[in-house]
C-alpha positions in Angstrom: 0.1 0.0 0.0 2.8 2.4 0.9 4.6 1.6 -2.4 1.4 2.1 -4.3 1.1 5.8 -2.5 4.7 6.6 -3.2 4.4 5.5 -6.9 1.1 7.5 -7.3 2.9 10.6 -5.7 5.9 10.2 -7.8 3.7 10.0 -11.1 1.6 13.0 -10.1 4.9 15.0 -9.4 6.2 13.9 -12.9 3.1 15.0 -14.7 3.1 18.4 -13.0 6.8 19.0 -13.7 6.1 17.9 -17.4 2.9 20.3 -17.6 5.0 23.0 -16.0 7.8 22.6 -18.5 5.4 22.6 -21.2 3.7 25.7 -20.3 6.8 27.6 -19.9 8.0 26.7 -23.2 4.6 27.7 -24.7 4.7 31.1 -22.9 8.3 31.4 -24.2 7.1 30.5 -27.8 4.3 33.1 -27.6 6.5 35.8 -26.3 9.0 35.2 -29.1 6.1 35.5 -31.6 4.8 38.4 -29.9 8.1 40.3 -30.3 8.4 39.7 -33.8 4.7 40.3 -34.4 5.0 43.7 -32.9 8.0 44.7 -34.7 6.2 43.9 -38.1 3.1 45.7 -37.1 5.1 48.9 -36.2 6.6 49.0 -39.4 3.1 48.4 -41.3 1.2 51.2 -43.0 -2.5 51.4 -41.7 -3.5 54.8 -42.9 -7.1 53.6 -44.2 -8.2 52.3 -40.8 -7.6 52.9 -37.1 -5.8 50.3 -35.0 -5.5 50.0 -31.1 -3.0 47.3 -30.0 -3.3 46.3 -26.3 -0.6 44.0 -24.9 -1.4 42.3 -21.4 0.9 43.2 -18.6 2.4 39.8 -18.4 2.9 39.8 -22.1 0.9 36.5 -22.6 -2.0 38.0 -24.8 -2.4 40.9 -27.4 -5.5 42.3 -28.4 -5.8 44.5 -31.7 -8.8 46.2 -32.6 -9.2 47.5 -36.2 -11.8 50.1 -37.0 -12.8 50.8 -40.7 -14.8 53.7 -41.9 -14.7 53.5 -45.6 -16.7 54.3 -48.7 -17.4 51.3 -50.8 -19.0 50.7 -54.2 -20.2 47.3 -55.1 -18.5 47.6 -58.6 -15.2 48.3 -56.8 -15.1 45.4 -54.3 -12.4 43.5 -56.4 -10.1 46.4 -55.7 -10.2 45.9 -51.7 -6.9 44.9 -50.4 -7.5 44.5 -46.7 -8.6 40.9 -45.7 -11.0 42.3 -43.0 -12.9 44.4 -45.7 -12.9 41.4 -48.1 -14.5 39.3 -45.4 -17.1 41.8 -44.7 -17.9 42.3 -48.4 -18.3 38.2 -48.5 -20.7 38.3 -45.4 -22.9 40.8 -47.5 -22.6 38.8 -50.7 -23.4 35.5 -48.9 -26.6 37.3 -47.3 -27.6 38.9 -50.7 -27.2 42.2 -48.9 -24.4 43.7 -50.8 -25.7 47.6 -51.4 -26.5 48.4 -54.9 -24.9 52.2 -54.7 -21.9 53.7 -53.0 -22.3 53.6 -49.1 -20.3 54.0 -46.2 -19.0 51.0 -44.2 -18.3 51.2 -40.5 -16.7 48.1 -39.4 -14.9 47.1 -36.2 -13.1 43.8 -35.6 -11.3 42.7 -32.4 -8.4 39.9 -32.7 -7.3 38.4 -29.7 -4.0 36.4 -29.4 -3.0 34.4 -26.5 -0.7 31.7 -25.2 -1.7 28.1 -26.8 -2.0 25.1 -24.6 -1.2 22.9 -27.5 2.5 22.8 -28.1 2.2 22.8 -31.9 0.5 26.2 -31.9 2.3 29.4 -31.4 -0.9 31.1 -30.4 -4.6 30.8 -29.6 -6.6 33.1 -31.9 -10.2 34.5 -31.4 -11.8 37.1 -33.5 -15.1 39.2 -33.1 -17.0 41.5 -35.2 -17.9 44.5 -32.9 -19.5 46.9 -35.1 -20.9 46.3 -38.7 -22.8 49.3 -40.0 -23.8 50.4 -43.7 -25.0 54.0 -44.2 -26.7 54.6 -47.5 -28.5 57.7 -48.6 -31.7 57.3 -46.7 -31.2 54.5 -44.2 -28.6 53.1 -41.9 -28.3 49.2 -41.6 -26.8 47.9 -38.4 -25.9 44.1 -38.3 -25.4 41.8 -35.3 -22.9 39.1 -35.8 -22.2 35.9 -34.0 -19.7 32.9 -34.9 -19.0 34.0 -38.5 -22.5 35.1 -39.7 -25.2 37.7 -39.2 -28.0 37.0 -36.6 -29.7 40.2 -36.9 -30.3 43.3 -39.2 -31.9 46.5 -38.1 -32.8 48.9 -40.8 -33.4 52.7 -39.7 -34.9 54.4 -42.6 -36.5 57.9 -43.0 -40.5 57.4 -43.8 -41.6 59.0 -46.9 -45.2 59.7 -45.1 -44.2 61.2 -42.0 -41.2 62.7 -40.7 -40.2 60.1 -38.3 -38.0 57.0 -38.4 -39.0 53.2 -39.0 -36.8 50.7 -37.8 -37.2 47.3 -39.5 -35.7 44.2 -37.4 -34.8 41.2 -39.3 -33.4 38.0 -37.6 -31.2 35.7 -39.7 -31.0 31.7 -39.6 -28.2 30.9 -41.7 -29.1 33.0 -44.8 -33.0 32.6 -44.2 -35.0 35.4 -42.8 -36.8 34.4 -39.6 -39.2 37.1 -38.9 -39.5 40.9 -39.8 -40.8 43.5 -37.2 -41.5 47.2 -37.9 -41.1 49.4 -35.1 -42.2 53.0 -35.3 -39.9 55.4 -33.5 
């Protein structure tokens, strides 16, 4: 019985030492990647969007928030160079919501990088769209986003009959509309 307890204690100790060493190696790999990434980000040109970089105090995570406020025209989407804007246009195309005329796209995406618990990966990555708004001549369309797709669309437009605003709320299921509600504001 004593031998079993000693052997189990030894195994638990070995596992904890291996886990600790693995964790330290993963942190070191991430910190090296972070240093290189910061150097690349500081050299990069980002005149057509705002960027905010936040590094955690222990250097074990970095958050990059990119905010776009661009005029776009559907005829010129093939000229877009930023992968985030290409993704935004793809979302609109997949949902048959690409504007017909020139409009303004306000788009904010947050990318979080942190230490990976998997030895083969340098980092873990999570991305979230925080803002997705299209401003057209007579209406504003605000999308709610979750897990790679739109889940809701709110259309705020000026009413032709009265001088008040009408809000249409559309819920998405995949690319199908679930329900349409009209709320008079």
